[in-house]
N, CA, C and O atoms as a Tripos MOL2 file, in Angstrom:
@<TRIPOS>MOLECULE
protein
  244   243    61     0     0
PROTEIN
NO_CHARGES

@<TRIPOS>ATOM
      1 N         120.5090   85.9260  105.4700 N.3       1 MET1
      2 CA        120.8950   86.5780  104.2240 C.3       1 MET1
      3 C         119.8510   87.6030  103.7950 C.2       1 MET1
      4 O         120.1960   88.7200  103.4090 O.2       1 MET1
      5 N         118.5670   87.2230  103.8630 N.am      2 LEU2
      6 CA        117.5270   88.1650  103.4460 C.3       2 LEU2
      7 C         117.4680   89.3800  104.3500 C.2       2 LEU2
      8 O         117.2090   90.4870  103.8770 O.2       2 LEU2
      9 N         117.7030   89.1970  105.6470 N.am      3 ARG3
     10 CA        117.7190   90.3500  106.5440 C.3       3 ARG3
     11 C         118.8340   91.3060  106.1620 C.2       3 ARG3
     12 O         118.6670   92.5240  106.2280 O.2       3 ARG3
     13 N         119.9540   90.7600  105.7680 N.am      4 TRP4
     14 CA        121.0850   91.5800  105.3630 C.3       4 TRP4
     15 C         120.7410   92.3870  104.1160 C.2       4 TRP4
     16 O         121.0940   93.5630  104.0230 O.2       4 TRP4
     17 N         120.0510   91.7610  103.1500 N.am      5 LEU5
     18 CA        119.6660   92.4580  101.9220 C.3       5 LEU5
     19 C         118.5970   93.5110  102.1570 C.2       5 LEU5
     20 O         118.5190   94.4920  101.4180 O.2       5 LEU5
     21 N         117.7800   93.3200  103.1700 N.am      6 ARG6
     22 CA        116.6850   94.2500  103.4300 C.3       6 ARG6
     23 C         117.1810   95.6790  103.6160 C.2       6 ARG6
     24 O         116.4690   96.6230  103.2760 O.2       6 ARG6
     25 N         118.3710   95.8540  104.1410 N.am      7 GLY7
     26 CA        118.9200   97.1860  104.3390 C.3       7 GLY7
     27 C         119.2760   97.8970  103.0410 C.2       7 GLY7
     28 O         119.3780   99.1240  103.0210 O.2       7 GLY7
     29 N         119.4660   97.1560  101.9640 N.am      8 PHE8
     30 CA        119.8590   97.7370  100.6880 C.3       8 PHE8
     31 C         118.6990   97.9620   99.7350 C.2       8 PHE8
     32 O         118.8170   98.7380   98.7870 O.2       8 PHE8
     33 N         117.5990   97.3030   99.9700 N.am      9 VAL9
     34 CA        116.4550   97.3900   99.0590 C.3       9 VAL9
     35 C         115.3910   98.2730   99.6920 C.2       9 VAL9
     36 O         114.9170   97.9730  100.7890 O.2       9 VAL9
     37 N         115.0050   99.3560   99.0230 N.am     10 PRO10
     38 CA        113.9520  100.2100   99.5840 C.3      10 PRO10
     39 C         112.6250   99.4590   99.6430 C.2      10 PRO10
     40 O         112.3370   98.6520   98.7600 O.2      10 PRO10
     41 N         111.8120   99.7120  100.6690 N.am     11 PRO11
     42 CA        110.5420   98.9990  100.7990 C.3      11 PRO11
     43 C         109.5600   99.2980   99.6760 C.2      11 PRO11
     44 O         108.7430   98.4460   99.3260 O.2      11 PRO11
     45 N         109.6270  100.4810   99.1130 N.am     12 VAL12
     46 CA        108.7450  100.8730   98.0110 C.3      12 VAL12
     47 C         109.6330  101.3800   96.8780 C.2      12 VAL12
     48 O         110.6160  102.0810   97.1180 O.2      12 VAL12
     49 N         109.2900  101.0300   95.6700 N.am     13 ALA13
     50 CA        110.0860  101.4880   94.5270 C.3      13 ALA13
     51 C         110.0930  103.0110   94.4740 C.2      13 ALA13
     52 O         109.0670  103.6570   94.6860 O.2      13 ALA13
     53 N         111.2390  103.5630   94.1940 N.am     14 ALA14
     54 CA        111.3830  105.0140   94.1590 C.3      14 ALA14
     55 C         110.7090  105.5990   92.9220 C.2      14 ALA14
     56 O         110.5520  104.9220   91.9060 O.2      14 ALA14
     57 N         110.3220  106.8380   93.0210 N.am     15 CYS15
     58 CA        109.7630  107.5990   91.9000 C.3      15 CYS15
     59 C         108.4560  107.0170   91.3750 C.2      15 CYS15
     60 O         108.2060  107.0500   90.1700 O.2      15 CYS15
     61 N         107.6420  106.4980   92.2390 N.am     16 GLN16
     62 CA        106.3340  106.0120   91.8140 C.3      16 GLN16
     63 C         105.2580  106.8180   92.5270 C.2      16 GLN16
     64 O         105.3300  107.0760   93.7280 O.2      16 GLN16
     65 N         104.2680  107.2020   91.7500 N.am     17 SER17
     66 CA        103.1560  107.9370   92.3270 C.3      17 SER17
     67 C         102.0890  106.9550   92.7900 C.2      17 SER17
     68 O         102.1860  105.7530   92.5380 O.2      17 SER17
     69 N         101.0890  107.4640   93.4560 N.am     18 GLU18
     70 CA         99.9650  106.6230   93.8760 C.3      18 GLU18
     71 C          99.2470  106.0320   92.6690 C.2      18 GLU18
     72 O          98.7560  104.9040   92.7280 O.2      18 GLU18
     73 N          99.1850  106.7920   91.5690 N.am     19 ASP19
     74 CA         98.5450  106.2870   90.3490 C.3      19 ASP19
     75 C          99.2940  105.0770   89.7990 C.2      19 ASP19
     76 O          98.6770  104.0990   89.3770 O.2      19 ASP19
     77 N         100.6440  105.1460   89.8050 N.am     20 ASP20
     78 CA        101.4380  104.0120   89.3350 C.3      20 ASP20
     79 C         101.1640  102.7810   90.1920 C.2      20 ASP20
     80 O         100.9790  101.6820   89.6690 O.2      20 ASP20
     81 N         101.1390  102.9690   91.5000 N.am     21 TYR21
     82 CA        100.8800  101.8550   92.4150 C.3      21 TYR21
     83 C          99.5140  101.2440   92.1290 C.2      21 TYR21
     84 O          99.3690  100.0210   92.1190 O.2      21 TYR21
     85 N          98.5150  102.0840   91.8990 N.am     22 PHE22
     86 CA         97.1630  101.6080   91.6070 C.3      22 PHE22
     87 C          97.1290  100.8130   90.3020 C.2      22 PHE22
     88 O          96.4620   99.7810   90.2240 O.2      22 PHE22
     89 N          97.8450  101.2880   89.2730 N.am     23 LEU23
     90 CA         97.8870  100.5750   87.9920 C.3      23 LEU23
     91 C          98.5620   99.2170   88.1330 C.2      23 LEU23
     92 O          98.1180   98.2420   87.5280 O.2      23 LEU23
     93 N          99.6390   99.1400   88.9290 N.am     24 TYR24
     94 CA        100.2910   97.8470   89.1700 C.3      24 TYR24
     95 C          99.3670   96.9040   89.9310 C.2      24 TYR24
     96 O          99.3690   95.6970   89.6900 O.2      24 TYR24
     97 N          98.5860   97.4500   90.8400 N.am     25 GLN25
     98 CA         97.6350   96.6300   91.5880 C.3      25 GLN25
     99 C          96.5800   96.0430   90.6470 C.2      25 GLN25
    100 O          96.2440   94.8630   90.7520 O.2      25 GLN25
    101 N          96.0650   96.8500   89.7410 N.am     26 ILE26
    102 CA         95.0740   96.3650   88.7680 C.3      26 ILE26
    103 C          95.6910   95.2890   87.8830 C.2      26 ILE26
    104 O          95.0720   94.2530   87.6400 O.2      26 ILE26
    105 N          96.9040   95.5280   87.4030 N.am     27 LEU27
    106 CA         97.5850   94.5480   86.5580 C.3      27 LEU27
    107 C          97.7790   93.2370   87.3090 C.2      27 LEU27
    108 O          97.5170   92.1670   86.7610 O.2      27 LEU27
    109 N          98.2330   93.3070   88.5540 N.am     28 PHE28
    110 CA         98.4510   92.0860   89.3290 C.3      28 PHE28
    111 C          97.1480   91.3360   89.5460 C.2      28 PHE28
    112 O          97.1120   90.1100   89.4380 O.2      28 PHE28
    113 N          96.0780   92.0590   89.8500 N.am     29 GLU29
    114 CA         94.7880   91.4000   90.0470 C.3      29 GLU29
    115 C          94.3070   90.7340   88.7610 C.2      29 GLU29
    116 O          93.6970   89.6660   88.8100 O.2      29 GLU29
    117 N          94.5740   91.3500   87.6190 N.am     30 ASP30
    118 CA         94.2120   90.7350   86.3380 C.3      30 ASP30
    119 C          95.0510   89.4930   86.0540 C.2      30 ASP30
    120 O          94.5520   88.5250   85.4810 O.2      30 ASP30
    121 N          96.3170   89.5160   86.4510 N.am     31 LEU31
    122 CA         97.1960   88.3780   86.2100 C.3      31 LEU31
    123 C          96.9950   87.2510   87.2210 C.2      31 LEU31
    124 O          97.4720   86.1390   86.9970 O.2      31 LEU31
    125 N          96.3080   87.5120   88.3160 N.am     32 ASP32
    126 CA         96.1120   86.5170   89.3760 C.3      32 ASP32
    127 C          94.6240   86.2190   89.5680 C.2      32 ASP32
    128 O          94.0540   86.5890   90.5950 O.2      32 ASP32
    129 N          93.9830   85.5520   88.5920 N.am     33 PRO33
    130 CA         92.5430   85.2900   88.7110 C.3      33 PRO33
    131 C          92.1880   84.3380   89.8530 C.2      33 PRO33
    132 O          91.0550   84.3560   90.3340 O.2      33 PRO33
    133 N          93.1310   83.5110   90.2930 N.am     34 SER34
    134 CA         92.8550   82.5900   91.4000 C.3      34 SER34
    135 C          92.8890   83.3010   92.7500 C.2      34 SER34
    136 O          92.4700   82.7370   93.7600 O.2      34 SER34
    137 N          93.3880   84.5400   92.7710 N.am     35 GLU35
    138 CA         93.4660   85.3840   93.9680 C.3      35 GLU35
    139 C          94.2110   84.7160   95.1190 C.2      35 GLU35
    140 O          93.8370   84.8590   96.2830 O.2      35 GLU35
    141 N          95.2810   83.9750   94.7710 N.am     36 ASP36
    142 CA         96.0930   83.3550   95.8100 C.3      36 ASP36
    143 C          97.3380   84.1770   96.1470 C.2      36 ASP36
    144 O          98.1450   83.7710   96.9830 O.2      36 ASP36
    145 N          97.4910   85.3280   95.4970 N.am     37 GLY37
    146 CA         98.6200   86.2060   95.7730 C.3      37 GLY37
    147 C          99.8920   85.8400   95.0320 C.2      37 GLY37
    148 O         100.9430   86.4420   95.2520 O.2      37 GLY37
    149 N          99.7940   84.8430   94.1440 N.am     38 VAL38
    150 CA        100.9490   84.3870   93.3770 C.3      38 VAL38
    151 C         100.5440   84.2860   91.9150 C.2      38 VAL38
    152 O          99.4850   83.7460   91.5940 O.2      38 VAL38
    153 N         101.3860   84.8050   91.0320 N.am     39 VAL39
    154 CA        101.1370   84.6790   89.5970 C.3      39 VAL39
    155 C         102.0370   83.5570   89.0890 C.2      39 VAL39
    156 O         103.2560   83.7110   89.0090 O.2      39 VAL39
    157 N         101.4180   82.4210   88.7460 N.am     40 ASP40
    158 CA        102.2150   81.3120   88.2230 C.3      40 ASP40
    159 C         102.3990   81.4660   86.7150 C.2      40 ASP40
    160 O         101.8550   82.3880   86.1070 O.2      40 ASP40
    161 N         103.1550   80.5720   86.1290 N.am     41 ILE41
    162 CA        103.4930   80.6710   84.7060 C.3      41 ILE41
    163 C         102.2430   80.6400   83.8340 C.2      41 ILE41
    164 O         102.1290   81.4120   82.8820 O.2      41 ILE41
    165 N         101.3140   79.7570   84.1520 N.am     42 LYS42
    166 CA        100.0810   79.6470   83.3600 C.3      42 LYS42
    167 C          99.2850   80.9510   83.4170 C.2      42 LYS42
    168 O          98.8270   81.4480   82.3880 O.2      42 LYS42
    169 N          99.1210   81.5040   84.6210 N.am     43 GLU43
    170 CA         98.3830   82.7610   84.7700 C.3      43 GLU43
    171 C          99.0930   83.9000   84.0450 C.2      43 GLU43
    172 O          98.4460   84.7420   83.4220 O.2      43 GLU43
    173 N         100.4170   83.9280   84.1250 N.am     44 LEU44
    174 CA        101.1790   84.9780   83.4490 C.3      44 LEU44
    175 C         101.0030   84.8870   81.9400 C.2      44 LEU44
    176 O         100.7730   85.8960   81.2740 O.2      44 LEU44
    177 N         101.1100   83.6800   81.4060 N.am     45 LYS45
    178 CA        100.9580   83.4900   79.9610 C.3      45 LYS45
    179 C          99.5670   83.9100   79.5010 C.2      45 LYS45
    180 O          99.4320   84.6410   78.5200 O.2      45 LYS45
    181 N          98.5270   83.4490   80.2070 N.am     46 GLU46
    182 CA         97.1550   83.8030   79.8320 C.3      46 GLU46
    183 C          96.9130   85.3000   79.9790 C.2      46 GLU46
    184 O          96.2600   85.9140   79.1360 O.2      46 GLU46
    185 N          97.4390   85.8840   81.0480 N.am     47 GLY47
    186 CA         97.2610   87.3130   81.2670 C.3      47 GLY47
    187 C          97.9420   88.1590   80.2110 C.2      47 GLY47
    188 O          97.3740   89.1450   79.7410 O.2      47 GLY47
    189 N          99.1600   87.7820   79.8330 N.am     48 LEU48
    190 CA         99.8720   88.5370   78.8010 C.3      48 LEU48
    191 C          99.2100   88.3870   77.4450 C.2      48 LEU48
    192 O          99.1810   89.3360   76.6610 O.2      48 LEU48
    193 N          98.6750   87.1980   77.1570 N.am     49 GLU49
    194 CA         97.9330   87.0210   75.9020 C.3      49 GLU49
    195 C          96.6950   87.9140   75.8900 C.2      49 GLU49
    196 O          96.3740   88.5230   74.8700 O.2      49 GLU49
    197 N          96.0010   87.9890   77.0220 N.am     50 TYR50
    198 CA         94.8130   88.8440   77.1190 C.3      50 TYR50
    199 C          95.1960   90.3080   76.9340 C.2      50 TYR50
    200 O          94.5610   91.0220   76.1580 O.2      50 TYR50
    201 N          96.2260   90.7570   77.6410 N.am     51 TRP51
    202 CA         96.6190   92.1560   77.5640 C.3      51 TRP51
    203 C          97.1160   92.5160   76.1750 C.2      51 TRP51
    204 O          96.8140   93.6030   75.6820 O.2      51 TRP51
    205 N          97.8730   91.6300   75.5280 N.am     52 SER52
    206 CA         98.3770   91.9540   74.1870 C.3      52 SER52
    207 C          97.2470   91.9880   73.1720 C.2      52 SER52
    208 O          97.2820   92.7950   72.2430 O.2      52 SER52
    209 N          96.2430   91.1270   73.3290 N.am     53 SER53
    210 CA         95.1170   91.1490   72.3920 C.3      53 SER53
    211 C          94.2290   92.3640   72.6210 C.2      53 SER53
    212 O          93.5600   92.8210   71.6940 O.2      53 SER53
    213 N          94.2110   92.8900   73.8360 N.am     54 SER54
    214 CA         93.3710   94.0570   74.1090 C.3      54 SER54
    215 C          93.9530   95.3260   73.4890 C.2      54 SER54
    216 O          93.2220   96.2890   73.2560 O.2      54 SER54
    217 N          95.2740   95.3390   73.2180 N.am     55 PHE55
    218 CA         95.8830   96.4990   72.5800 C.3      55 PHE55
    219 C          95.7060   96.4660   71.0740 C.2      55 PHE55
    220 O          95.6330   97.5190   70.4400 O.2      55 PHE55
    221 N          95.6360   95.2960   70.4970 N.am     56 GLY56
    222 CA         95.4360   95.1590   69.0590 C.3      56 GLY56
    223 C          96.6980   95.3870   68.2630 C.2      56 GLY56
    224 O          97.7100   95.8410   68.7950 O.2      56 GLY56
    225 N          96.6320   95.0740   67.0100 N.am     57 LYS57
    226 CA         97.8050   95.1890   66.1350 C.3      57 LYS57
    227 C          98.1250   96.6400   65.8080 C.2      57 LYS57
    228 O          99.2820   96.9580   65.5310 O.2      57 LYS57
    229 N          97.1460   97.5210   65.8310 N.am     58 GLU58
    230 CA         97.3870   98.9290   65.4950 C.3      58 GLU58
    231 C          98.2900   99.6040   66.5180 C.2      58 GLU58
    232 O          99.0130  100.5380   66.1720 O.2      58 GLU58
    233 N          98.2670   99.1530   67.7730 N.am     59 SER59
    234 CA         99.0790   99.7900   68.8000 C.3      59 SER59
    235 C         100.5590   99.4620   68.6470 C.2      59 SER59
    236 O         101.4010  100.1510   69.2240 O.2      59 SER59
    237 N         100.8950   98.4200   67.8790 N.am     60 GLU60
    238 CA        102.2900   98.0440   67.6880 C.3      60 GLU60
    239 C         103.0070   98.9750   66.7270 C.2      60 GLU60
    240 O         104.2380   98.9950   66.7020 O.2      60 GLU60
    241 N         102.2810   99.7390   65.9430 N.am     61 LYS61
    242 CA        102.9090  100.6240   64.9480 C.3      61 LYS61
    243 C         103.3460  101.9240   65.5610 C.2      61 LYS61
    244 O         103.8910  102.7820   64.8660 O.2      61 LYS61
@<TRIPOS>BOND
     1     1     2 1
     2     2     3 1
     3     3     4 2
     4     3     5 am
     5     5     6 1
     6     6     7 1
     7     7     8 2
     8     7     9 am
     9     9    10 1
    10    10    11 1
    11    11    12 2
    12    11    13 am
    13    13    14 1
    14    14    15 1
    15    15    16 2
    16    15    17 am
    17    17    18 1
    18    18    19 1
    19    19    20 2
    20    19    21 am
    21    21    22 1
    22    22    23 1
    23    23    24 2
    24    23    25 am
    25    25    26 1
    26    26    27 1
    27    27    28 2
    28    27    29 am
    29    29    30 1
    30    30    31 1
    31    31    32 2
    32    31    33 am
    33    33    34 1
    34    34    35 1
    35    35    36 2
    36    35    37 am
    37    37    38 1
    38    38    39 1
    39    39    40 2
    40    39    41 am
    41    41    42 1
    42    42    43 1
    43    43    44 2
    44    43    45 am
    45    45    46 1
    46    46    47 1
    47    47    48 2
    48    47    49 am
    49    49    50 1
    50    50    51 1
    51    51    52 2
    52    51    53 am
    53    53    54 1
    54    54    55 1
    55    55    56 2
    56    55    57 am
    57    57    58 1
    58    58    59 1
    59    59    60 2
    60    59    61 am
    61    61    62 1
    62    62    63 1
    63    63    64 2
    64    63    65 am
    65    65    66 1
    66    66    67 1
    67    67    68 2
    68    67    69 am
    69    69    70 1
    70    70    71 1
    71    71    72 2
    72    71    73 am
    73    73    74 1
    74    74    75 1
    75    75    76 2
    76    75    77 am
    77    77    78 1
    78    78    79 1
    79    79    80 2
    80    79    81 am
    81    81    82 1
    82    82    83 1
    83    83    84 2
    84    83    85 am
    85    85    86 1
    86    86    87 1
    87    87    88 2
    88    87    89 am
    89    89    90 1
    90    90    91 1
    91    91    92 2
    92    91    93 am
    93    93    94 1
    94    94    95 1
    95    95    96 2
    96    95    97 am
    97    97    98 1
    98    98    99 1
    99    99   100 2
   100    99   101 am
   101   101   102 1
   102   102   103 1
   103   103   104 2
   104   103   105 am
   105   105   106 1
   106   106   107 1
   107   107   108 2
   108   107   109 am
   109   109   110 1
   110   110   111 1
   111   111   112 2
   112   111   113 am
   113   113   114 1
   114   114   115 1
   115   115   116 2
   116   115   117 am
   117   117   118 1
   118   118   119 1
   119   119   120 2
   120   119   121 am
   121   121   122 1
   122   122   123 1
   123   123   124 2
   124   123   125 am
   125   125   126 1
   126   126   127 1
   127   127   128 2
   128   127   129 am
   129   129   130 1
   130   130   131 1
   131   131   132 2
   132   131   133 am
   133   133   134 1
   134   134   135 1
   135   135   136 2
   136   135   137 am
   137   137   138 1
   138   138   139 1
   139   139   140 2
   140   139   141 am
   141   141   142 1
   142   142   143 1
   143   143   144 2
   144   143   145 am
   145   145   146 1
   146   146   147 1
   147   147   148 2
   148   147   149 am
   149   149   150 1
   150   150   151 1
   151   151   152 2
   152   151   153 am
   153   153   154 1
   154   154   155 1
   155   155   156 2
   156   155   157 am
   157   157   158 1
   158   158   159 1
   159   159   160 2
   160   159   161 am
   161   161   162 1
   162   162   163 1
   163   163   164 2
   164   163   165 am
   165   165   166 1
   166   166   167 1
   167   167   168 2
   168   167   169 am
   169   169   170 1
   170   170   171 1
   171   171   172 2
   172   171   173 am
   173   173   174 1
   174   174   175 1
   175   175   176 2
   176   175   177 am
   177   177   178 1
   178   178   179 1
   179   179   180 2
   180   179   181 am
   181   181   182 1
   182   182   183 1
   183   183   184 2
   184   183   185 am
   185   185   186 1
   186   186   187 1
   187   187   188 2
   188   187   189 am
   189   189   190 1
   190   190   191 1
   191   191   192 2
   192   191   193 am
   193   193   194 1
   194   194   195 1
   195   195   196 2
   196   195   197 am
   197   197   198 1
   198   198   199 1
   199   199   200 2
   200   199   201 am
   201   201   202 1
   202   202   203 1
   203   203   204 2
   204   203   205 am
   205   205   206 1
   206   206   207 1
   207   207   208 2
   208   207   209 am
   209   209   210 1
   210   210   211 1
   211   211   212 2
   212   211   213 am
   213   213   214 1
   214   214   215 1
   215   215   216 2
   216   215   217 am
   217   217   218 1
   218   218   219 1
   219   219   220 2
   220   219   221 am
   221   221   222 1
   222   222   223 1
   223   223   224 2
   224   223   225 am
   225   225   226 1
   226   226   227 1
   227   227   228 2
   228   227   229 am
   229   229   230 1
   230   230   231 1
   231   231   232 2
   232   231   233 am
   233   233   234 1
   234   234   235 1
   235   235   236 2
   236   235   237 am
   237   237   238 1
   238   238   239 1
   239   239   240 2
   240   239   241 am
   241   241   242 1
   242   242   243 1
   243   243   244 2
@<TRIPOS>SUBSTRUCTURE
     1 MET1         2 RESIDUE 1 A MET
     2 LEU2         6 RESIDUE 1 A LEU
     3 ARG3        10 RESIDUE 1 A ARG
     4 TRP4        14 RESIDUE 1 A TRP
     5 LEU5        18 RESIDUE 1 A LEU
     6 ARG6        22 RESIDUE 1 A ARG
     7 GLY7        26 RESIDUE 1 A GLY
     8 PHE8        30 RESIDUE 1 A PHE
     9 VAL9        34 RESIDUE 1 A VAL
    10 PRO10       38 RESIDUE 1 A PRO
    11 PRO11       42 RESIDUE 1 A PRO
    12 VAL12       46 RESIDUE 1 A VAL
    13 ALA13       50 RESIDUE 1 A ALA
    14 ALA14       54 RESIDUE 1 A ALA
    15 CYS15       58 RESIDUE 1 A CYS
    16 GLN16       62 RESIDUE 1 A GLN
    17 SER17       66 RESIDUE 1 A SER
    18 GLU18       70 RESIDUE 1 A GLU
    19 ASP19       74 RESIDUE 1 A ASP
    20 ASP20       78 RESIDUE 1 A ASP
    21 TYR21       82 RESIDUE 1 A TYR
    22 PHE22       86 RESIDUE 1 A PHE
    23 LEU23       90 RESIDUE 1 A LEU
    24 TYR24       94 RESIDUE 1 A TYR
    25 GLN25       98 RESIDUE 1 A GLN
    26 ILE26      102 RESIDUE 1 A ILE
    27 LEU27      106 RESIDUE 1 A LEU
    28 PHE28      110 RESIDUE 1 A PHE
    29 GLU29      114 RESIDUE 1 A GLU
    30 ASP30      118 RESIDUE 1 A ASP
    31 LEU31      122 RESIDUE 1 A LEU
    32 ASP32      126 RESIDUE 1 A ASP
    33 PRO33      130 RESIDUE 1 A PRO
    34 SER34      134 RESIDUE 1 A SER
    35 GLU35      138 RESIDUE 1 A GLU
    36 ASP36      142 RESIDUE 1 A ASP
    37 GLY37      146 RESIDUE 1 A GLY
    38 VAL38      150 RESIDUE 1 A VAL
    39 VAL39      154 RESIDUE 1 A VAL
    40 ASP40      158 RESIDUE 1 A ASP
    41 ILE41      162 RESIDUE 1 A ILE
    42 LYS42      166 RESIDUE 1 A LYS
    43 GLU43      170 RESIDUE 1 A GLU
    44 LEU44      174 RESIDUE 1 A LEU
    45 LYS45      178 RESIDUE 1 A LYS
    46 GLU46      182 RESIDUE 1 A GLU
    47 GLY47      186 RESIDUE 1 A GLY
    48 LEU48      190 RESIDUE 1 A LEU
    49 GLU49      194 RESIDUE 1 A GLU
    50 TYR50      198 RESIDUE 1 A TYR
    51 TRP51      202 RESIDUE 1 A TRP
    52 SER52      206 RESIDUE 1 A SER
    53 SER53      210 RESIDUE 1 A SER
    54 SER54      214 RESIDUE 1 A SER
    55 PHE55      218 RESIDUE 1 A PHE
    56 GLY56      222 RESIDUE 1 A GLY
    57 LYS57      226 RESIDUE 1 A LYS
    58 GLU58      230 RESIDUE 1 A GLU
    59 SER59      234 RESIDUE 1 A SER
    60 GLU60      238 RESIDUE 1 A GLU
    61 LYS61      242 RESIDUE 1 A LYS
């Protein structure tokens, strides 16, 4: 089944520059402190709390 789907899904997301890819890499590394290549629920929750606090309340306006 996955081999069949592979033909429909592009290997790299369209319309992304190298800068976008680099920013996603930084975000993933921040969300995966255990460096196991998987972001579990706990890591995601902690990472999102960190990122939201780094923007502050002024950025929500």
